[in-house]
Every structure is written in structure tokens, then in C-alpha cells.
BANUFI-222358 format. One record per residue (C-alpha): y negated, x negated, z; residue number from 1. Coordinates in Angstrom, 3 decimals, always signed. Example, Ala and Ser with C-alpha at 12.3 -4.5 7.8 and 13.67 -1.06 7.14 Angstrom:
2
<site Y="+4.500" X="-12.300" Z="+7.800" k="1"/>
<site Y="+1.060" X="-13.670" Z="+7.140" k="2"/>
END
This chain:
95
<site Y="-153.328" X="+112.739" Z="-143.011" k="1"/>
<site Y="-150.375" X="+114.977" Z="-142.216" k="2"/>
<site Y="-148.154" X="+112.983" Z="-144.584" k="3"/>
<site Y="-149.145" X="+109.782" Z="-142.816" k="4"/>
<site Y="-147.972" X="+111.170" Z="-139.470" k="5"/>
<site Y="-144.754" X="+112.522" Z="-140.996" k="6"/>
<site Y="-144.033" X="+109.133" Z="-142.543" k="7"/>
<site Y="-144.645" X="+107.381" Z="-139.231" k="8"/>
<site Y="-142.388" X="+109.837" Z="-137.435" k="9"/>
<site Y="-139.636" X="+109.293" Z="-140.032" k="10"/>
<site Y="-139.920" X="+105.539" Z="-139.495" k="11"/>
<site Y="-139.693" X="+105.969" Z="-135.728" k="12"/>
<site Y="-136.513" X="+108.000" Z="-136.029" k="13"/>
<site Y="-134.914" X="+105.660" Z="-138.587" k="14"/>
<site Y="-131.811" X="+104.081" Z="-137.014" k="15"/>
<site Y="-132.454" X="+100.620" Z="-138.421" k="16"/>
<site Y="-136.254" X="+100.285" Z="-138.248" k="17"/>
<site Y="-137.147" X="+102.652" Z="-135.424" k="18"/>
<site Y="-137.128" X="+100.076" Z="-132.627" k="19"/>
<site Y="-139.253" X="+97.654" Z="-134.662" k="20"/>
<site Y="-141.812" X="+100.356" Z="-135.462" k="21"/>
<site Y="-141.901" X="+101.347" Z="-131.788" k="22"/>
<site Y="-142.414" X="+97.731" Z="-130.678" k="23"/>
<site Y="-145.068" X="+97.217" Z="-133.358" k="24"/>
<site Y="-146.856" X="+100.322" Z="-132.138" k="25"/>
<site Y="-146.810" X="+99.020" Z="-128.568" k="26"/>
<site Y="-148.201" X="+95.709" Z="-129.809" k="27"/>
<site Y="-150.972" X="+97.570" Z="-131.647" k="28"/>
<site Y="-151.852" X="+99.503" Z="-128.488" k="29"/>
<site Y="-152.287" X="+96.375" Z="-126.368" k="30"/>
<site Y="-153.961" X="+94.384" Z="-129.165" k="31"/>
<site Y="-157.758" X="+94.068" Z="-129.079" k="32"/>
<site Y="-157.832" X="+94.582" Z="-132.880" k="33"/>
<site Y="-157.944" X="+98.300" Z="-133.758" k="34"/>
<site Y="-158.720" X="+100.490" Z="-136.744" k="35"/>
<site Y="-161.580" X="+101.932" Z="-134.734" k="36"/>
<site Y="-162.998" X="+99.607" Z="-132.061" k="37"/>
<site Y="-162.579" X="+100.737" Z="-128.458" k="38"/>
<site Y="-166.202" X="+99.847" Z="-127.719" k="39"/>
<site Y="-167.364" X="+102.989" Z="-129.523" k="40"/>
<site Y="-167.069" X="+105.837" Z="-127.001" k="41"/>
<site Y="-164.526" X="+108.549" Z="-127.869" k="42"/>
<site Y="-164.091" X="+107.440" Z="-131.487" k="43"/>
<site Y="-162.517" X="+104.174" Z="-130.363" k="44"/>
<site Y="-159.821" X="+105.925" Z="-128.375" k="45"/>
<site Y="-158.819" X="+108.490" Z="-131.020" k="46"/>
<site Y="-156.404" X="+106.200" Z="-132.876" k="47"/>
<site Y="-154.863" X="+105.006" Z="-129.616" k="48"/>
<site Y="-154.368" X="+108.531" Z="-128.296" k="49"/>
<site Y="-152.904" X="+109.732" Z="-131.609" k="50"/>
<site Y="-150.470" X="+106.817" Z="-131.622" k="51"/>
<site Y="-149.458" X="+107.459" Z="-128.004" k="52"/>
<site Y="-148.842" X="+111.153" Z="-128.748" k="53"/>
<site Y="-146.675" X="+110.287" Z="-131.760" k="54"/>
<site Y="-144.723" X="+107.676" Z="-129.818" k="55"/>
<site Y="-144.086" X="+109.986" Z="-126.858" k="56"/>
<site Y="-143.000" X="+112.874" Z="-129.087" k="57"/>
<site Y="-140.648" X="+110.636" Z="-131.100" k="58"/>
<site Y="-139.225" X="+109.066" Z="-127.935" k="59"/>
<site Y="-138.641" X="+112.465" Z="-126.321" k="60"/>
<site Y="-136.972" X="+113.722" Z="-129.487" k="61"/>
<site Y="-134.727" X="+110.641" Z="-129.579" k="62"/>
<site Y="-133.822" X="+111.019" Z="-125.895" k="63"/>
<site Y="-133.025" X="+114.707" Z="-126.284" k="64"/>
<site Y="-130.731" X="+113.914" Z="-129.216" k="65"/>
<site Y="-128.995" X="+111.218" Z="-127.179" k="66"/>
<site Y="-128.356" X="+113.573" Z="-124.259" k="67"/>
<site Y="-127.311" X="+116.513" Z="-126.425" k="68"/>
<site Y="-124.828" X="+114.419" Z="-128.409" k="69"/>
<site Y="-123.434" X="+112.582" Z="-125.386" k="70"/>
<site Y="-119.911" X="+113.524" Z="-124.284" k="71"/>
<site Y="-119.682" X="+115.666" Z="-121.194" k="72"/>
<site Y="-119.093" X="+113.840" Z="-117.916" k="73"/>
<site Y="-116.191" X="+116.112" Z="-117.001" k="74"/>
<site Y="-114.323" X="+115.616" Z="-120.278" k="75"/>
<site Y="-111.003" X="+113.832" Z="-120.074" k="76"/>
<site Y="-110.609" X="+111.109" Z="-122.768" k="77"/>
<site Y="-106.829" X="+111.156" Z="-122.270" k="78"/>
<site Y="-106.612" X="+114.818" Z="-123.231" k="79"/>
<site Y="-104.608" X="+114.984" Z="-126.476" k="80"/>
<site Y="-105.501" X="+118.539" Z="-127.381" k="81"/>
<site Y="-107.073" X="+118.695" Z="-130.824" k="82"/>
<site Y="-108.971" X="+121.612" Z="-132.182" k="83"/>
<site Y="-108.587" X="+122.011" Z="-135.927" k="84"/>
<site Y="-110.640" X="+124.164" Z="-138.192" k="85"/>
<site Y="-108.848" X="+125.951" Z="-140.996" k="86"/>
<site Y="-110.779" X="+127.044" Z="-144.058" k="87"/>
<site Y="-109.369" X="+130.302" Z="-145.348" k="88"/>
<site Y="-110.463" X="+131.988" Z="-148.547" k="89"/>
<site Y="-109.921" X="+135.665" Z="-147.924" k="90"/>
<site Y="-109.290" X="+138.055" Z="-150.767" k="91"/>
<site Y="-109.646" X="+141.818" Z="-150.367" k="92"/>
<site Y="-106.584" X="+143.768" Z="-151.494" k="93"/>
<site Y="-106.841" X="+147.406" Z="-152.557" k="94"/>
<site Y="-104.086" X="+149.631" Z="-151.041" k="95"/>
END
């Protein structure tokens, strides 16, 4: 069961298919056809609640990545300063 949830989460975070999986999940939630019918008390809502939890966690993860990777509002795009990283292989020398 854990692998099923991990696979669904990977699909939700996939850049090409994520939006389609999210929309399909929303369609499943509003559809009267379910894996477990909603007429059965408690058991009928388990699949819906699990799907909602997965969707909310994936959406919050996606939003946090979008805000963390967004450029700062106070950054100046006309600033020409470039920071370069230099890879140096240091060798110890005996005196």
C-alpha cells in the first residue's frame, strides 16, 4: 500500500503529468463512482479522505518549492555582478 501512495505522489509531482493527475483526482472526488461506496458509513469516506490528504500534501510541497525557488522581490535584474565558483584541488606540501 505504501508503494501505491509513493507512486501517486511521484505522479503528482511530475512536471508533465502532475496537473492531469491532480485534475483526475478532483474528478474522482466529485464522481459518484468510488472504490468504496460513500453509502457505507466510515468505510465509504476512507478512500476520499486518503486522496484529499495526498493531494493537499503534494500541493503544499509544490507550493513550498515554488516559493523557495522564486527570485527575491528586492533583487535587481539589472545587477551585472556574477558570483563564480572555483573548484580547487588542494595538495598538501611537506615543509
